[in-house]
N, C-alpha and C positions, 0 to 999 in steps of 0.2 A: 821656703819649700812648702810649708803648710798652705800658704796662700795660693801657690800654684796648683796644689791638689784640689783645693776648694774651687778654683776657677775651672779646672778640668771637669770636676763633678757637675758644676753648674751647666757647663756646655753640653755634657752628656744628657742631663735632665731636660734641657731645652730641646735637644734633638728628638728625644723620646716624645715630648709633648707635641712637637710639630708633626712627627710621624703619625701619632694618634689622630690629630686633627685632620691631616691629609687623608687618612684612611676613611675617616667619617665622611668627609666631603665626597670621596670617590663613590661610596655606596649610594649617595644622593644623585649621582650623575645619571641622567636619563639615557645616556648613550652607552652605559655600562651593560654588558651582557651578563645577566645573572642566571646561573643554572636553574632550571625548573623542570618539572615533570613533562614529558612528551608522550605522544600516543604510544610510542614503543615501550614505555614503562609499564603499561597495563597488560602487556603480553609477557609470558603466557597467561591466558585467562580461562576460567571455567564458567560456562553459562548453561542455562536450561532452555532448550528450544521449545517450539509450540507443539511438539509431540511428547513433551515431558522427558526428553533424553538429555542427559548430562554430557556436554560436549567440551572438550579441551582444545583450545586453539593456541598453538605454540608461539606463533609470531604473526605480525600483521600480514594479512593475505596480499599477495601480489598477482596471483593468477586464479581467477574465479570462474566457475562454470555454473550456469543456471539451468535447472531442469524444468522450468515452468515460465510461461509468459508473465504471470503476476510478479514472480521473483525478479525477472529481468527488468520490468518497469520500475520496481522499487530500487534496484541497484543503479539504474540510470539516474533516477531522481536523487540519489545520494552522491552523484558526481563520480561514480565508479566505472564509467564507460571504458577508460583506458586499461582497467584491470580485468575486464570481462574477456575471457578467451574462448568461451563456448556457450551457445544457446540452442534451444530446440528449433525445429522447423516451424513450430507454432508461434514463436516469438516474433511479433510483427510491429511492435511499438517500443520506443519512439524511433525517429529517423536515426539511422546509424546502425541499428541492430541488424539490418540486412547484410552488413559487411562482416559480421561475426561468424566464426566457424560453427557449423551445425553438428550437433551431437545426437541426432535422431529426433523422433517425435516425442510428444509430451508423455504418453503412457509407457513407451518402451525406449528409453534412451540407450544409446550404444555405449556400453561400458568400455570397449576397446578404444573407441574414439575419444572418450573422456580421458582415458589413461594417456593417450598420445599427446594430449594437450598439457600434461604435467601440472594439473591444478593443485593448489594448496588449500582450497576451500570450495565446496560444492553446496549450492542452495537448492533444496528439494521441497516437495510437497508431501502431504500425508499418503498419497497414493504410491509413492516411490519406495515403499518399505523394502521390497526385494532388491532394488538397486542400491539402497542405503546399506543393506547388509553386505552386498558384494563389494562396495567401496570400502567399507570398514575392514574387510579381510585384506584389502590392498593398502591399508593404512592411509586412506584418503578421508579427510574429515568432511562431514556434511552437517548442515544446519537445516532443520525443517521449519518452514513458515506455513502455518495452517490457521487461517482466520475465517470465522463464520459470520461476523458482523463488522460494522464499520469501526467500532472501538477496538476490536481485535486486529484490524488492519493497522491502526496506529501502533499497536504493540509489535506487529510484524516489522514495521519500519524502524522502530527503535531497537529491536533485536538485531536486525540486519546492520544497523549503524554501529551497534556495540561490537558485533563480530568482525567488522571490517575497520574499526578505528575511526568511523565517521559519526561519532556520537553527537557532535555539535550540529552537523548537517541534518541528522535525523530529528533532533529536538526542534530545530528551526522549522523543518518541514511539517512535523506533526502539530506544532503550535499554530502554524498558519492554517492548516486544514481544520483543526478544532475551532479556530476562531470563525472561519467561514461557515462551519456547520452550526455553531452556536447562534449566529445571526439569524439563521432560518428557524432553529428550534425556539428561539425567543419569540418569534412571530406566530408560531403554530401551537405552542405548548398549551395555551388556554382556549383553543378553539372548541366549541361545543360539537356534539355528534352531528347535528344537522348542518354544521358549517364545514364538515369534512366530506367532500365529494367521494362517491364510491368509484374506485379505480379498478379496471380490469387490465392486467398486463398480459399480453399474449406472447408467450415464449415460442410457441410452435402452432401452426395453423391446422395441421391434420396428422394425427388427432390433435384436438385443441388441448394445449398444455399451458399452464400458467405457473407462477411462483407463489408458494405458500409460506408458512412459518419456517424460520431458520434460514432464510435466504436474504441476500443483500437487497433484492428488490422489495421484499416485505418491509425491511428495515427502512429503506429509502422512502417508500410510500407513507409510512407512519410519520417519519421525521418531517416530510414535506407537507404534512397536514391533510392527508387523504385517508380513506378507508380501503384497504385491500380486500376485494371481494373473496379472496382465498385465504384470509388471515387465519381462519379456523379449520383449514383443510387438515386431513390426517397425514398427508405427505408433503414433503418440501416442494415437490414438483408434480402436482396433481393433474390428471387428465379430466377435462369436463366435457359433457355433452353440450350441444347447442341449447338444449332445453334448460340446462343449469344456468348458462350465461343469460338467457332471456329472463329467467326467473329472478336472478340477482340484479338485473337491469342497471348496469354500471353507468355512471354519469360521464366517465372519461375512459377512453381506450388508448392504451399506449402499447406499441408493439416493437419488437426487435427481432426480426427474422434474419436468418443467415442461410447460406446455401444458394441453390440455383433452381431454375425451372419453376415448378408449381409451388415450391416452398418460398420463393422470393416474392412475397405478397406486398402489395402497395396499400396505402391508406384508402384509395378510391375503391379498391376491390373489397375492403372490409365494409365500407359504406354501402356497397351495393349487394352485400350478401343477402340471399333470399331468406326471409323470415326475420331479419334483424331491424327492419324499418321502425319498429316501436321501441327499440332500445334507446334510452335517453341520449347516450353518447352519439349514436347514429343520427337521431332526429336533430340534434344540435350541432352535428358535424364536429364533434370533439374527438377526433382520432389523430394520434400523433406518433411519429416514428422517432426512436432514440437508438443510437449505436449501442449494441449489446455489451460491448467491451467496457463502457463506462458505468454500467450498472450490474454486471455479473462477474467482473474480474476484480480480485482482491488487490487493488492498487490505489495510489493517491487519486486517480481519476474518478473514484466513486463519489467524491465531493462535487466534481463536475456534473455527474449524473444527478446527484441530489439537487443541485441548483437548477438543472433543467426540469426535473420533475416539479419543483416548487413553482417555477414560472408557468408550467402547464396547469397545475392543479389550482393555483391561487394567482391568476393574472391580475386580480384587483390590487395586489400589493405593488404592482408596477405601473398602474394607471396614474 
């Protein structure tokens, strides 16, 4: 009888050992699905937007409205196209945005139209303070993206990624943009003053308006190895007389006009301006056009603008 009991105990012991070994092997099985944190686990979340507001997002957004062209571009760049249900009439990039519902213009979005789209998250800019307050009263959550230089645009992208559960996409995008920017900065960082051409960026022809400190263009010119003739202006967008331009004598003129009629100026018209013949940029025919949206809009395309400025200001690096 005792021998039978010993035998049964031995069999039970062996079964336990086999079960433990089997469980150990199972955890090593690469095909085994192991529970892990997902993007849904980080919601609800609390974040601080670029206007210093503390924002609570209860769940991963599925219906997003953008109140600004730069926000729309960032959201598309984060592969959120399918979740965007509304944009402004000013949102014109990238392809596909034209098919989205329009919620009014940039400065005065239509709150009723926004409500009709039933959004669970709205991306705004700092000029939308009034709209933000109205949306808050209606329990619609908004996040403000407000960047003043290229590095803050990277912050905007990462903030948008966090708010939408696209952290990995945002990090990959900003890492790529930073790497492209660093390649240029590494080449221009040690240039001496006389190796940095003077650059005049013409934002508007009449009255003559340019971009000074605190603008993306100023940031881009500096990073691209140039000297912005308006770097020391008292305003971000100063108006200059023709006499000031002649006195500053830029080596390169880059312009980005928009509109129609007399404001749609060409490079040839700048070259033929009366009294400008002695300006270095005109004498050497160094007048170039650049799309305003890649140097004035707070989007990933600012690095495209930086690369184009670099090629214009320092073509010797490409020879």
